[in-house]
Each structure stands twice: as structure tokens, then as C-alpha cells.
C-alpha positions as CSV (number, residue, x, y, z in Angstrom):
1,M,0.0,0.0,0.0
2,S,1.4,3.4,-1.0
3,I,1.1,6.6,1.0
4,Q,2.6,9.9,-0.3
5,A,4.6,11.8,2.3
6,G,3.1,15.1,1.3
7,R,-0.5,13.9,1.8
8,A,0.4,12.3,5.1
9,A,1.9,15.6,6.3
10,T,-1.3,17.5,5.4
11,H,-3.3,15.0,7.5
12,H,-0.8,15.4,10.4
13,A,-1.3,19.1,10.5
14,S,-5.1,19.0,10.6
15,A,-6.3,15.8,12.1
16,A,-3.6,14.3,14.4
17,P,-3.9,16.8,17.2
18,A,-7.7,16.2,17.4
19,H,-7.2,12.5,17.5
20,R,-4.5,12.8,20.2
21,A,-6.8,15.0,22.3
22,R,-9.7,12.6,21.9
23,A,-7.4,9.7,22.8
24,R,-6.3,11.4,26.0
25,R,-10.0,12.0,27.1
26,V,-10.8,8.3,26.4
27,A,-7.7,7.2,28.3
28,S,-8.9,8.7,31.5
29,V,-12.3,7.0,31.1
30,L,-10.6,3.7,30.4
31,A,-8.3,4.0,33.4
32,A,-11.2,4.7,35.6
33,A,-13.0,1.6,34.2
34,L,-10.0,-0.6,34.9
35,L,-9.7,0.6,38.4
36,A,-13.5,0.1,39.0
37,A,-13.2,-3.4,37.6
38,A,-10.3,-4.0,39.9
39,C,-12.4,-3.0,42.9
40,T,-15.3,-5.2,42.0
41,G,-13.9,-7.9,39.8
42,A,-12.9,-10.2,42.6
43,D,-16.6,-10.4,43.6
44,A,-18.0,-10.7,40.1
45,G,-17.3,-14.4,39.8
46,R,-19.2,-15.2,43.0
47,A,-22.6,-14.7,41.4
48,G,-22.4,-17.8,39.3
49,T,-20.0,-19.9,41.4
50,K,-20.5,-21.9,44.5
51,A,-17.9,-23.9,46.4
52,A,-16.9,-24.9,49.9
53,D,-14.2,-23.0,51.7
54,S,-10.7,-23.5,50.2
55,A,-9.6,-25.3,53.4
56,S,-11.7,-28.3,52.1
57,S,-9.8,-30.2,49.4
58,S,-12.6,-32.7,48.8
59,A,-15.7,-30.7,48.6
60,A,-17.9,-30.9,45.5
61,I,-17.5,-28.0,43.0
62,S,-20.2,-26.2,41.2
63,A,-19.4,-23.4,38.7
64,V,-20.7,-21.7,35.6
65,D,-18.2,-21.0,32.9
66,D,-18.0,-17.9,30.6
67,A,-20.1,-19.6,28.0
68,G,-22.9,-20.0,30.5
69,Q,-22.4,-23.7,30.8
70,P,-22.6,-25.3,34.3
71,L,-19.8,-27.5,35.6
72,R,-20.1,-29.9,38.5
73,M,-17.2,-31.9,39.9
74,A,-17.2,-34.3,42.8
75,A,-13.9,-32.7,44.0
76,P,-11.6,-29.8,43.1
77,A,-9.6,-30.3,39.9
78,R,-6.3,-32.1,40.3
79,H,-5.2,-32.8,36.7
80,I,-5.7,-29.7,34.6
81,V,-4.8,-29.1,31.0
82,S,-4.7,-25.4,30.3
83,L,-5.1,-24.2,26.7
84,I,-4.9,-20.5,27.8
85,P,-1.4,-19.1,28.7
86,S,-2.9,-16.4,31.0
87,A,-5.0,-19.1,32.8
88,T,-1.8,-21.2,33.2
89,E,0.0,-18.2,34.8
90,T,-3.0,-17.7,37.1
91,L,-2.8,-21.3,38.3
92,L,0.8,-20.8,39.1
93,A,0.1,-17.5,40.8
94,I,-2.5,-19.0,43.2
95,G,-0.3,-22.0,44.1
96,A,-2.0,-24.5,41.9
97,G,0.8,-25.2,39.6
98,D,1.1,-28.8,40.8
99,R,-2.4,-29.3,39.3
100,L,-1.1,-28.7,35.7
101,A,-1.1,-31.9,33.7
102,G,-0.7,-30.2,30.3
103,R,-0.1,-26.9,28.6
104,T,0.2,-25.3,25.1
105,D,3.3,-24.6,23.0
106,F,3.0,-21.0,24.1
107,D,3.5,-21.7,27.8
108,T,7.2,-21.7,28.7
109,G,9.3,-20.7,31.6
110,P,10.1,-21.9,35.1
111,G,7.8,-24.6,36.3
112,L,6.4,-25.2,32.9
113,D,9.1,-26.7,30.7
114,S,8.6,-30.1,32.3
115,V,4.8,-30.0,31.8
116,P,3.7,-31.9,28.6
117,S,2.4,-29.7,25.7
118,V,-0.7,-30.6,23.7
119,G,0.0,-28.1,20.9
120,G,-2.0,-25.0,20.2
121,G,-4.8,-23.5,22.3
122,M,-7.4,-23.7,19.6
123,D,-6.2,-26.8,17.9
124,P,-4.7,-29.1,20.5
125,S,-3.9,-32.7,19.8
126,L,-6.8,-34.6,21.3
127,E,-4.8,-37.7,21.4
128,A,-2.0,-36.1,23.4
129,L,-4.6,-34.4,25.6
130,A,-6.6,-37.5,26.4
131,A,-3.4,-39.4,27.2
132,L,-2.8,-37.0,30.1
133,K,-6.1,-38.1,31.7
134,P,-7.2,-34.6,32.8
135,D,-10.1,-34.1,35.1
136,L,-10.6,-30.6,33.7
137,V,-9.6,-28.6,30.5
138,L,-9.5,-24.8,30.5
139,G,-10.1,-23.4,27.1
140,W,-11.1,-20.3,25.2
141,K,-14.8,-19.5,25.1
142,S,-14.4,-19.2,21.3
143,A,-13.2,-22.8,21.2
144,N,-16.9,-23.7,21.3
145,D,-17.2,-22.5,17.8
146,H,-14.7,-25.1,16.7
147,G,-16.5,-27.9,18.5
148,L,-13.7,-28.6,21.0
149,R,-16.1,-28.8,24.0
150,D,-18.2,-31.4,22.2
151,R,-15.2,-33.5,21.2
152,L,-13.9,-33.4,24.8
153,R,-17.4,-34.3,26.1
154,A,-17.4,-37.3,23.9
155,L,-14.2,-38.4,25.6
156,G,-15.7,-37.8,29.0
157,I,-13.4,-34.8,29.8
158,P,-14.9,-31.7,31.4
159,F,-14.3,-28.3,29.7
160,F,-14.4,-24.9,31.3
161,A,-14.7,-21.9,28.9
162,V,-12.8,-18.7,29.7
163,H,-13.5,-15.3,28.1
164,A,-10.7,-12.8,28.6
165,E,-10.9,-9.5,26.9
166,D,-10.9,-6.8,29.6
167,T,-9.9,-6.5,33.2
168,T,-13.3,-7.5,34.6
169,D,-12.8,-10.8,32.8
170,V,-9.4,-11.2,34.4
171,Y,-10.7,-10.8,37.9
172,R,-13.6,-13.2,37.3
173,T,-11.2,-15.8,35.8
174,I,-8.9,-15.5,38.9
175,R,-11.8,-16.1,41.1
176,N,-13.2,-19.0,39.1
177,L,-9.8,-20.8,38.9
178,G,-9.6,-20.4,42.7
179,V,-12.9,-22.1,43.1
180,L,-12.1,-24.9,40.6
181,T,-8.9,-25.7,42.5
182,A,-10.2,-25.0,46.0
183,R,-7.7,-22.1,46.2
184,T,-10.2,-19.2,46.7
185,R,-8.3,-17.6,49.5
186,A,-5.1,-17.5,47.3
187,A,-7.2,-16.2,44.4
188,D,-8.7,-13.4,46.4
189,S,-5.3,-12.5,47.7
190,L,-3.9,-12.4,44.2
191,S,-6.8,-10.1,43.1
192,A,-6.3,-7.8,46.0
193,S,-2.6,-7.5,45.3
194,L,-3.2,-6.8,41.6
195,R,-5.7,-4.2,42.5
196,R,-3.3,-2.4,44.9
197,E,-0.6,-2.4,42.3
198,L,-2.8,-1.0,39.5
199,V,-4.2,1.7,41.8
200,A,-0.7,2.7,42.9
201,L,0.5,2.8,39.2
202,H,-2.3,5.0,38.1
203,A,-1.7,7.4,41.1
204,S,2.0,7.7,40.0
205,V,1.0,9.1,36.6
206,E,-1.6,11.6,37.7
207,G,-0.8,15.1,36.5
208,R,1.7,13.9,33.9
209,G,1.4,14.4,30.2
210,T,-0.5,11.8,28.3
211,P,1.3,10.4,25.2
212,S,-0.9,8.9,22.5
213,V,0.0,5.3,21.7
214,F,-0.5,2.8,18.9
215,F,-0.3,-0.8,20.1
216,L,0.4,-3.2,17.3
217,V,-1.3,-6.5,17.8
218,W,-0.7,-7.8,14.3
219,N,1.0,-6.3,11.3
220,D,-0.5,-7.7,8.1
221,P,-3.0,-6.2,8.0
222,P,-2.5,-3.8,10.9
223,M,-4.5,-4.8,14.0
224,T,-4.7,-3.0,17.3
225,A,-6.6,-3.0,20.6
226,G,-10.0,-1.4,20.9
227,P,-11.1,0.6,24.0
228,E,-12.9,-2.3,25.7
229,T,-9.7,-4.4,26.0
230,F,-7.3,-5.0,28.8
231,I,-4.5,-3.6,26.7
232,S,-6.3,-0.3,26.2
233,Q,-7.1,-0.2,29.9
234,M,-3.5,-0.9,30.8
235,L,-2.3,1.9,28.6
236,G,-4.7,4.3,30.5
237,V,-3.4,3.1,33.9
238,A,0.2,3.5,32.7
239,G,-0.5,7.2,31.7
240,G,-0.8,6.6,27.9
241,A,-3.8,7.1,25.6
242,N,-4.8,4.5,23.0
243,V,-4.8,6.5,19.7
244,F,-7.6,4.1,18.5
245,G,-9.6,4.3,21.7
246,D,-12.6,5.4,19.7
247,Q,-13.1,2.1,17.9
248,A,-16.2,-0.1,18.3
249,Q,-14.5,-3.4,17.8
250,L,-12.4,-5.2,20.4
251,W,-9.5,-5.9,18.0
252,P,-10.0,-3.8,14.9
253,N,-8.0,-3.9,11.7
254,V,-7.0,-0.4,10.8
255,S,-5.6,1.0,7.6
256,M,-2.0,2.3,7.3
257,E,-3.4,5.6,6.1
258,E,-5.4,6.0,9.3
259,I,-2.4,5.2,11.5
260,V,-0.4,7.8,9.6
261,R,-3.3,10.3,9.9
262,R,-3.5,9.9,13.6
263,D,0.3,10.0,14.0
264,P,0.7,8.6,17.6
265,D,3.4,9.8,19.9
266,W,4.6,6.3,20.5
267,L,4.4,2.8,19.0
268,V,4.3,-0.2,21.2
269,L,5.6,-3.3,19.4
270,P,5.3,-6.6,21.3
271,Q,8.2,-9.0,20.6
272,G,9.0,-12.7,20.8
273,E,5.6,-14.4,20.7
274,K,5.5,-17.3,18.2
275,G,4.0,-16.1,15.0
276,G,3.5,-12.6,16.3
277,A,6.8,-10.9,16.5
278,H,7.2,-7.5,14.8
279,D,10.5,-6.7,13.2
280,V,11.2,-3.1,14.1
281,A,13.9,-2.7,11.3
282,Q,11.5,-4.0,8.7
283,L,8.7,-1.7,9.9
284,R,11.0,1.3,9.9
285,A,11.8,0.7,6.3
286,A,8.2,0.1,5.2
287,T,6.0,2.6,3.4
288,G,3.6,4.2,5.9
289,W,5.4,3.1,9.0
290,R,8.5,5.1,8.1
291,E,6.4,8.3,7.8
292,L,5.3,8.2,11.4
293,R,6.8,10.7,13.8
294,A,7.3,8.0,16.3
295,M,9.3,5.9,13.9
296,K,11.4,8.9,12.7
297,T,12.3,9.9,16.3
298,G,12.8,6.4,17.6
299,R,9.8,6.4,19.9
300,T,9.2,2.6,19.5
301,L,8.7,0.7,22.7
302,T,9.4,-3.0,22.4
303,L,8.1,-5.3,25.2
304,P,7.8,-9.0,25.6
305,A,4.7,-10.2,23.9
306,D,4.2,-12.9,26.5
307,L,3.9,-10.1,29.1
308,V,1.8,-7.4,27.5
309,N,-0.5,-9.7,25.4
310,R,-1.8,-11.8,28.3
311,P,-4.8,-10.8,30.4
312,G,-3.7,-12.3,33.7
313,P,-1.8,-11.9,37.0
314,R,1.1,-10.0,35.4
315,M,-1.0,-7.1,34.2
316,A,0.5,-4.7,36.8
317,Q,4.0,-5.7,35.7
318,A,3.0,-5.0,32.1
319,A,1.5,-1.7,33.0
320,R,4.6,-0.7,34.9
321,R,6.8,-1.5,31.9
322,L,4.5,0.7,29.8
323,R,4.6,3.5,32.3
324,D,8.3,3.5,32.5
325,G,8.7,3.3,28.7
326,L,6.4,6.1,27.7
327,P,8.0,9.4,28.9
328,P,5.1,11.9,29.4
329,E,7.2,14.9,28.5
330,L,7.2,13.9,24.9
331,A,3.4,13.9,24.6
332,G,2.3,15.8,21.5
333,R,5.8,16.6,20.2
């Protein structure tokens, strides 16, 4: 796709400041939404979930997953296959890592390398999964569309669907996983700790400038985070403003022309995730990308994809890295 530099410059002069101002207004609303979710999210899962106190390791479990499907187990889950990296991290964070019987290729790191992989999160090997004899599989809500729940049901394996788009979902998932593993006290403690960190982070950026930010989820075609996502909310808490915070979709594809027209102060480019790494050098040389002020001035923030792309217990760590990497004094320049 070709964009003439002169045409882009005209757009910059007239439209970019308005978009940046709008992005900053939206950022304050999103940050408030995240913090409100942090204060109530730990309780949100209780409405559809019932369980005995965590001290009981043999009590029956009754829960409703994010697809609205009930799940009943005679006892807390002991052999779990997690098809969601953020759910895997949550199990580790609440002290239930010993319950992990299987993971995906995207789950790596201390405590996980010795856990067998079943492949991808949406297309796991059913043969490898069944061989692990799990008493519970955690999978994406959207996996229902691919018939994964039905195939597992035919094998007699319970499936619990997780929906994780914004921070309210994160807190509900933490609570639900605590219930499913009889670790509710640990789950509530994790939620409270995450809440305190996010509140403190947001307080640390009050009164600072608010740089506009383009977060690149995918490059071909360009995809970014919409306003009702944990990424956009994290940007707000970190003191930034999602330059596409006015979109209706959760994960919209946007044109290169529109990115150039909005001309964000900063580009956030996640690195290292399988199949999703963005080569900064290639982008810097590409038509459109090279016309952005952020690219010309080196305002590209590269962060680990497995940190910033996961709606889970490390959100505060990701928000801190965003805050520290987006100097407010450069906003609008």
C-alpha cells in the first residue's frame, strides 16, 4: 500500500492533534473503568459460582463458565490441561501449579518446561490431551465455535470456557480458577494484590502528560486493541492514551493511512511471541510506518509479547513497563 509523504503531512497538521486529544480523554475514562473493575472484579465471579471453603480439598465443586455452561465436579480439579497461557499463569500464581497436567506450546518458563504440551490453544492434539487423563480442561470460550467442547465431552473430559478480553474478565477468571482448584483464598489475595498495584501505578502518573500510543497486535493487515480491552485499559493506567480508543471493535483492523493520519506519539511493538513478533527494522523501512513521527524519532517501545499480550496476573507488571517506557514529557511533540 502506498502513501505519499506530502499527503500524510497534510493529514498530520489538521487531524492528528484532534485524534490525540480525543485519545487522552478516552484514556482517563478507560483507566477509571479498569480501576473500577479492579475494585469489583474479585466479587464478580461469586454470582455464578458456589464452592466450599478453600480449606476443604474434597468438597464438591459447582461453577458456571464464561459460555454460561454449568460444571459440576465431585472434588476440586487435580489434573488440569490449560489451553490458555494467562490461565496457566494464574494457576501458578494461586499456588495450583502442581495441578497442571498439560499446557500449550505458548506456555514456557520456570515450572512449565517439564509439563507436557498438547499443541495450540485452539487446535490441541486430542490424542495427546486425552493421554494425560485430565479431570478438567481450561479453554477459550471461542473454542466452542470449533466444536472442541463437544469433542472433549465425547471423551468424558470436562471443559471450562474462559472469556478474557478486559480486566473484569481477568478478575472473574482468577476467582473461578480459585474455586475450581479450592484455592479461593489465594485467588482473592492475588486479586487484592493486583488491585493495589494498579491503583498505585495510576496514582503515580496523575498530573503527567498523556502520550498517544498505537499498540500493534498484528502487522498484516495492521490490527490494534480497541477501547474495551485489557490492553487499552493498561495503557490508560500507565499514563498513555490509545490512539484508536474510539473504535467499536475489540481488536480492529486499521488502515495504514489512518495510522499515519492519527500520528501517535509512541508505537508499542510486542516482541517474541510465536508467529506474532514485529521486526522493528522492517517496519522502519516500510511505506507508511517510516512516515510516522514515532518511527522517525525512535519512539518505539518493544516489550515481551508474553507479558503485554496476556490478560492475567502479570498485568500490573506489564502496566509498569508501559509507564516506564512512555515518557510523558514527549506527549504531542
